[in-house]
Structures are given as structure tokens and as C-alpha cells.
Backbone as a printed PyTorch tensor [residue, N CA C, xyz], in Angstrom:
tensor([[[ 11.9730, -20.7110, -20.4160],
         [ 11.4890, -21.2560, -19.0830],
         [ 10.5030, -22.2930, -18.7070]],

        [[ 10.2700, -23.7440, -18.4930],
         [  8.0750, -23.7270, -17.8690],
         [  8.8600, -24.1580, -17.0030]],

        [[  7.9090, -23.2880, -15.5000],
         [  7.5890, -23.2140, -14.4010],
         [  6.0920, -24.3690, -14.1150]],

        [[  6.0540, -25.6520, -13.2610],
         [  4.9260, -26.2260, -12.8800],
         [  5.0080, -26.1110, -12.0370]],

        [[  3.9960, -26.7910, -10.9640],
         [  3.4220, -26.5310, -10.0820],
         [  4.4460, -27.1400,  -8.9640]],

        [[  4.8270, -28.3870,  -9.5240],
         [  5.5910, -29.3270,  -8.2600],
         [  6.9730, -28.3980,  -7.5610]],

        [[  6.9140, -26.9620,  -9.2510],
         [  8.4440, -26.5290,  -8.4850],
         [  8.2360, -25.9240,  -7.7620]],

        [[  7.4040, -25.3630,  -7.9320],
         [  6.4850, -23.9500,  -6.6910],
         [  6.6980, -25.0730,  -5.3970]],

        [[  5.4680, -26.6300,  -5.2100],
         [  5.0290, -26.8340,  -4.2180],
         [  5.7660, -27.3100,  -3.1420]],

        [[  7.5180, -27.4670,  -3.7060],
         [  7.7840, -27.2670,  -2.5410],
         [  8.6170, -26.0020,  -1.9870]],

        [[  8.6210, -25.0030,  -2.2320],
         [  8.8530, -23.5550,  -1.8460],
         [  8.1190, -23.2730,  -0.4500]],

        [[  9.1320, -23.0820,   1.1620],
         [  8.0480, -23.3110,   2.0630],
         [  8.4410, -21.3240,   2.4720]],

        [[  6.7300, -21.0070,   2.7790],
         [  6.7250, -19.4560,   2.8020],
         [  5.7060, -19.4080,   4.0160]],

        [[  7.1170, -18.3490,   5.0550],
         [  6.7080, -18.0430,   6.9590],
         [  5.8570, -16.9520,   6.5230]],

        [[  4.6650, -17.1620,   7.4270],
         [  3.6930, -16.7220,   7.3650],
         [  3.8690, -16.2290,   9.4590]],

        [[  3.6200, -14.1880,   9.0590],
         [  3.2660, -13.8400,  10.5270],
         [  2.9590, -14.6100,  11.2280]],

        [[  2.8230, -14.9520,  12.6410],
         [  1.9080, -15.9270,  13.4500],
         [  0.3600, -15.4930,  14.2530]],

        [[  0.5740, -13.8580,  14.7400],
         [ -0.8720, -13.3330,  14.7210],
         [ -1.0740, -12.2180,  13.7880]],

        [[ -2.2110, -11.0920,  14.0030],
         [ -2.1220, -10.4340,  12.5420],
         [ -1.2550,  -9.4890,  13.7030]],

        [[ -0.7190,  -9.1010,  14.9110],
         [ -0.4100,  -8.0350,  15.4780],
         [  1.0170,  -8.0150,  14.8230]],

        [[  1.6060,  -9.3510,  14.9310],
         [  3.1530,  -9.7340,  14.4710],
         [  3.1460,  -8.9870,  12.5180]],

        [[  1.2780,  -8.7460,  12.0220],
         [  1.9000,  -8.4270,  10.3970],
         [  1.8900,  -7.1100,  10.5190]],

        [[  0.7360,  -7.1630,  11.2950],
         [  0.2880,  -5.2360,  12.1270],
         [  1.8230,  -4.9160,  11.5940]],

        [[  2.3910,  -5.2110,  12.9860],
         [  3.9020,  -4.5160,  12.8960],
         [  4.7240,  -4.4350,  11.8220]],

        [[  4.8540,  -5.0480,  10.9350],
         [  5.5040,  -5.4460,   9.9580],
         [  5.3480,  -4.7270,   9.0130]],

        [[  3.6840,  -4.7580,   9.0450],
         [  3.2830,  -3.2690,   7.8670],
         [  3.8480,  -1.9700,   8.4100]],

        [[  3.6000,  -1.4380,   9.6340],
         [  3.5290,  -0.2060,  10.0270],
         [  5.4960,  -0.0420,   9.8430]],

        [[  6.4210,  -1.1100,   9.6930],
         [  7.9670,  -0.6680,   9.8650],
         [  7.7650,  -0.0670,   8.2820]],

        [[  7.3870,  -1.4260,   7.2050],
         [  7.0030,  -1.2620,   5.9070],
         [  7.1120,   0.1090,   4.8700]],

        [[  5.7180,   0.5710,   5.6020],
         [  5.1960,   1.9930,   5.9650],
         [  6.5780,   3.2940,   6.0620]],

        [[  6.5680,   2.6560,   7.5790],
         [  7.7350,   3.8700,   7.7090],
         [  9.0940,   3.3950,   7.2400]],

        [[  8.9350,   2.8070,   6.3700],
         [ 10.5040,   2.6800,   5.2660],
         [ 10.3650,   3.4220,   3.8680]],

        [[  9.0190,   3.3060,   3.8570],
         [  8.2340,   4.2830,   2.5710],
         [  8.0800,   5.0850,   2.5050]],

        [[  7.8110,   5.9720,   3.5810],
         [  7.2460,   7.4560,   4.3170],
         [  8.9800,   7.5890,   3.6700]],

        [[  9.9290,   6.9390,   4.7570],
         [ 11.5310,   7.1320,   4.7170],
         [ 12.1180,   7.4100,   2.5080]],

        [[ 12.0120,   6.2500,   2.0860],
         [ 12.6110,   6.6290,   0.7230],
         [ 11.4460,   7.7820,  -0.1270]],

        [[ 10.2510,   7.5770,   0.3360],
         [  9.6470,   9.1890,  -0.3920],
         [ 10.2400,  10.3790,  -0.2150]],

        [[ 10.6760,  10.5360,   1.2980],
         [ 11.2780,  11.9800,   1.7590],
         [ 12.7590,  11.8960,   1.0750]],

        [[ 13.4130,  10.3510,   1.1350],
         [ 14.8040,  10.9350,   0.3750],
         [ 15.1130,  11.1990,  -0.8080]],

        [[ 13.8930,  10.6810,  -1.5120],
         [ 13.6240,  11.0990,  -2.8070],
         [ 13.3460,  12.1020,  -3.6300]],

        [[ 12.7750,  13.4230,  -2.1540],
         [ 11.9280,  14.3360,  -2.1050],
         [ 12.8360,  15.0170,  -2.0140]],

        [[ 14.8570,  15.0340,  -1.4700],
         [ 15.4120,  15.6990,  -0.9550],
         [ 16.2670,  15.5440,  -1.8160]],

        [[ 17.0200,  14.7090,  -2.8230],
         [ 17.7890,  14.1000,  -3.8440],
         [ 17.3420,  15.1250,  -4.7730]],

        [[ 16.3480,  15.5730,  -5.1840],
         [ 15.2090,  16.3070,  -6.5270],
         [ 16.2390,  17.3060,  -5.5480]],

        [[ 15.4000,  17.8200,  -4.6710],
         [ 16.2020,  19.2280,  -4.4680],
         [ 17.1810,  19.7060,  -4.8750]],

        [[ 18.0320,  18.9270,  -4.0620],
         [ 19.1630,  18.9670,  -4.1860],
         [ 19.4110,  18.5690,  -5.9210]],

        [[ 18.7340,  18.0680,  -6.9120],
         [ 19.6070,  18.0180,  -8.0230],
         [ 18.8520,  19.7970,  -8.8270]],

        [[ 17.7800,  19.8900,  -8.2570],
         [ 17.2400,  21.4370,  -8.5300],
         [ 18.4650,  22.2520,  -8.4950]],

        [[ 19.2560,  21.9420,  -7.0890],
         [ 19.1260,  23.1390,  -6.4400],
         [ 21.2890,  23.5110,  -7.0810]],

        [[ 22.0420,  22.2190,  -7.2990],
         [ 22.8440,  22.1520,  -8.6250],
         [ 22.5580,  22.9520,  -9.2830]],

        [[ 21.4500,  22.0970,  -9.8720],
         [ 21.4660,  22.8650, -11.4370],
         [ 21.5860,  23.9580, -11.5280]],

        [[ 20.4130,  24.3670, -10.6850],
         [ 20.7850,  26.0800, -10.6670],
         [ 21.5840,  27.7080, -10.5200]],

        [[ 22.5120,  26.1940,  -9.0330],
         [ 24.4790,  26.5540,  -9.1870],
         [ 24.9700,  26.5730, -10.5010]],

        [[ 25.2130,  25.5660, -11.0760],
         [ 25.6160,  25.6440, -12.8340],
         [ 24.8880,  26.5280, -13.3570]],

        [[ 23.9810,  26.7270, -13.1480],
         [ 23.9450,  27.9810, -14.1580],
         [ 24.1570,  28.9100, -14.5880]],

        [[ 23.9260,  29.6150, -12.9850],
         [ 24.6530,  30.4930, -12.5440],
         [ 26.4990,  30.4940, -12.4930]],

        [[ 27.5210,  29.5170, -11.8240],
         [ 28.5690,  29.6430, -12.4390],
         [ 28.9930,  29.1880, -14.1200]],

        [[ 27.9390,  29.5150, -15.1230],
         [ 28.0360,  28.8100, -16.1590],
         [ 28.0610,  30.4540, -16.7180]],

        [[ 27.2110,  31.1260, -16.3950],
         [ 26.5960,  32.1290, -17.1160],
         [ 27.7250,  33.5950, -16.6450]],

        [[ 28.6300,  33.2260, -15.8760],
         [ 29.8290,  34.5060, -15.0090],
         [ 29.2310,  34.7940, -13.7350]],

        [[ 28.3970,  35.1480, -13.4680],
         [ 27.7720,  35.9270, -13.0120],
         [ 28.4710,  36.1850, -11.4250]],

        [[ 28.5220,  34.4930, -10.7990],
         [ 29.4780,  34.1290,  -9.9320],
         [ 30.9820,  33.4150, -10.2140]],

        [[ 32.3320,  33.9450,  -9.5270],
         [ 33.0870,  32.9870,  -9.7370],
         [ 33.5010,  31.6690,  -8.8210]],

        [[ 33.8270,  31.2620,  -9.7850],
         [ 34.4880,  29.8720,  -8.1060],
         [ 36.1180,  30.0130,  -8.1990]],

        [[ 36.2730,  30.1700,  -7.1340],
         [ 37.7110,  29.9030,  -6.8760],
         [ 38.2860,  28.9640,  -6.0850]],

        [[ 39.8130,  28.5170,  -6.1030],
         [ 39.6210,  27.1160,  -5.1190],
         [ 40.7290,  28.3990,  -4.4370]],

        [[ 41.0300,  27.7720,  -3.4530],
         [ 42.0550,  27.8780,  -2.2310],
         [ 42.5650,  27.5770,  -2.4940]],

        [[ 44.0270,  26.8140,  -2.1760],
         [ 45.4180,  25.9360,  -1.8890],
         [ 45.8120,  26.0080,  -1.6120]],

        [[ 46.4130,  24.9830,  -0.4580],
         [ 46.8960,  25.2060,   0.5900],
         [ 48.3350,  24.5740,   1.0820]]])
């Protein structure tokens, strides 16, 4: 596909009205990035925990019993 200037010249881009608005938007995005990083780290820790639990179960050191009511 070949894109030319005229293809993009019709696109409208809305920009923040003030520097304060731009800064506020940046803060929200930075907070979201931090939360994503924390959630990724938590997910990795849970994967490691699962891996360790599976090792214990597979060695037979611990038996899992299901309680049927």
C-alpha cells in the first residue's frame, strides 16, 4: 500500500488546549504504566509460585485431596 501526504492531510488530530492539560494526561498515563508494571510483576510472581507448587505436587511430597460434598 502506498500512502501519500494527501491521504494523511485529511486526518484531524486533537491536541490538549493547555500545557496543564497535557501534563495531567501524562500523569494519568504514567500512573497507568506503573499499575501495568506492578500487575505484570505480580503475575510473574504468581507464575513462579504455581511452578513451585506443581514441582511439590509432582514429586509426591504433597498430595492434593478433593473434598466432594
